[in-house]
Steps between C-alpha positions, in 0.01 A plus 500: 500500500651837400347844565599816317412841629610705206213622304492483123244648262366313194546820279787734432443875576464571131229237457327632816494844347325368190245305707468748793170537664484881421571434131232233491250724680571788265473288195172357609360839598606678184393202300153527648497871445617458139225242434236730644653792298473293181131433572443865577677610184304260290173617645612868470600443140165351408309781670719769341474341156123489521478862634741631224319317228163624613636858527643474140162389378320781674747756355469362153122485518478865623732613224311295236158649615653846445599411146208276407291758305802623301567130416146444388503825281831420349382139410161621385658759266779252404769739616802279524740777614278590793450138592878428499555816709247385758664157503846655558344706775380197680834319453678792661353392828760335715284190576391449135716279271293499183171630351326399179148549353318233291201615277278282291507742198822708491746243637736527784692794645819440700703179540300215653658213703424128459489195714448510870597855531186594302282331755660712770406839330213717631221527250262801455215555241485819274145603402382722224467867607186542279171511683320382195681167486419419867872486582593176325842353568761628250822350654684343793796654688752267662736633766782268631626589847888504532579219751868585499423847650286347765768227576768769528287698739431185703864395494607847621257496786564132596879545456489787747301289741734196464798721554348640812421145626852386433649790683248439786602132512869579509446752782281247674773236461757728657277587791392143561858375484616765745212427740538116461876521547455715813226290666569143376815473273764620740362303803479183282861568372614535862338164579669336197835637603447373851424149368809507283727587786782242508474251791162642591403210719846459670543864584175708439526878522389647835350828370130528445416473137225767482473688822176690563308362204176345616321419167496169319865529379611589855320194640651285225862615562456454880358144456782419258762615739340304787496192284872543411579531869305187594681312212833632637421355842385175335823481309714551812315211665542283194876575491524405869321175416729437205803546718407203713313313235802319343625384837147384592451320170840334530424380844151375415642327187758323709236396744285386223776285348568340839129427539480363145801273549364377829164428336665333213706287739196423709304399184788268399520346853120463500510328162790271617307426815192402309734282280637336812157436640384343182800279456479397862140400457586313179791314687265376761347234274817323382661542846183355665501207258875443567426511874219244467719278290788523751254403775397200292859395455556537872201278572627238254856499644360481855271196391811327343710561796233346736460204275876453492531512873220244536650289219160481339569690181380309197628552154164614373476763775848616426425535126181692577679747736786543255246583220324734725822678598595521130172654395508737785869602412376569142227725643765682710728542201216655289365722766840629606595548129197721469593691809856534366374647187279747672775606731751525209261728304419709800872529593586613145227747483569636846879522430431669167271763657731580795845475329433733208779332319538478127537148358414290203160331500235362275229757465197263478646277776495790753143561412408145562702492830314796624165363409594173688556704817163684434312172469406468871333841474337433168356165615291697754326692223312429185743686282679316226849596358539420131865488367602570148884513546702510173806695624733201576803725518783504748557867595746683729284714715332517853271196561374641829360809318328275244355279778364793686348639182308176444383488858385860485317454168315193619411648833388827336271307257332310782458801727418773248445341153222266635366734769160379616545161324604176659644325184678589182796416273843672496717441190878532512673491161853559374664508165831611339489764224773681306543874562593765247840557672812299428775386723880544446515199266237656267228240578158625626453513866236282667261596772249298711139615515325376814137582565244436770130517398183476695142504378362694787342847571767700324646850589323828416679709242549789751700266719729336234757774513519479883542124534876508548501807728613429864215493745236509247224258587122482501511291817635747754362391831411156362845344508650662191840670529528629147854361462441180311519638142751765604736214616440319174586815302815550706610131459436507115672829433787489744577125568401347167583804285173462313166671446148440634159607368141429577186474281148459636136529409235525771315173515745311281805471717854635527832397340850598642783464254870525564779491250839389620817495290667156468853514653662167412750370754840346397468160330646280780286663765194473274559132445536443871179686574304303244618172662409631837147580395 
């Protein structure tokens, strides 16, 4: 655990300037004002356009009404010069772009326009000035309003207003920036500079950050300083803890190692004690038979001695007693041979487990020897051990470690693999495979793959990674120490220089697999070991 009190900011001062709160606030404010200004200018332009256009129409109509009678007389008298002079007079108006007159009899006067522009022109009817003809229509006057003049007028007006708005916004930005910087920007900059102080937590400044300020910014700065002070006190306590933590951890680790070693030793002694109890129980039968046979021989010899003393021994009685003694001696020989085998297996397993000496041995033979010592325990249960041993190899390793592995695997299968069940099958198998590595002679190295499989309840997936951890057990308080598989892992990796793995599926059983490299002993020693086994 490491603590650093030096504050660091996620932005450089230049980046902070580009993304400062005042800059963002002004941009948002001016952007809103600009948007409102655009809406206002659009509405103003529409209103001004409509007003100017209406005013131009009114002016044109007024001027036309003043010249209507001269137009009618000029058209009626077919006075082209007078008509053209009147048309030029109307075109002299600032808001009029073009004027022309269309008559049904005398043709057109002026230059008419075509297309969509013609539809925009104002149209007025000219009537005959004669009262006799009842003022029949004698022509049509078209007046086209000059849109450019109106647009220029509007642009001038709107341009002035836009300029005024821009100047207003600039002045507003300066004022807002000054006010914001005074009320918020500088206090926030002071807070940022305070947070960027080197070693802020280790050595916080003593001076008050914003003395006399009681608004929200003042409360924020005071709370921030109070928090930094509390963090400083917490850091001092943590540093005090860290000073003694290493010594405390080392002491606790040493104690834990001693406890673990004691528990492992106690587990080994308990396993050996169970082995002794089982072998002792198994020896009772052959020794009891031998004792009974010895008693029979004693009775026979006593009978013969009595008959000899009384000189009443017959040949038939002698032959019967001799046959009886012979049969009894055969029984003694067989029972004591069985006891000798049991003691031999037990002695070899016990010596291997306690001596921790490296020697040459037949891999499969050690497994069979270990199972022979476990038979007294297995006979009391309904569990069957099936052997599929095909690794008939003489290796140079630690037989005690292998023997303890077999015992732990079988015991673990009975206790945990078949939890809640009174019967089941345990399968032990071994085989020799060639590895990808090569030895010094260039030939592929061999390894022995040994597995122990049960068909019991299985291990949940969440516990698979913890199986080989020391003191991990689901049986705390129920007789489980959590060291069985940890010892197996230690024996495989350290003593046998191999690897161990486990696969399991809930409801389908568990399989432990170890891979051990084959270290072949010297030829004379290997030959001797093969003969011995």
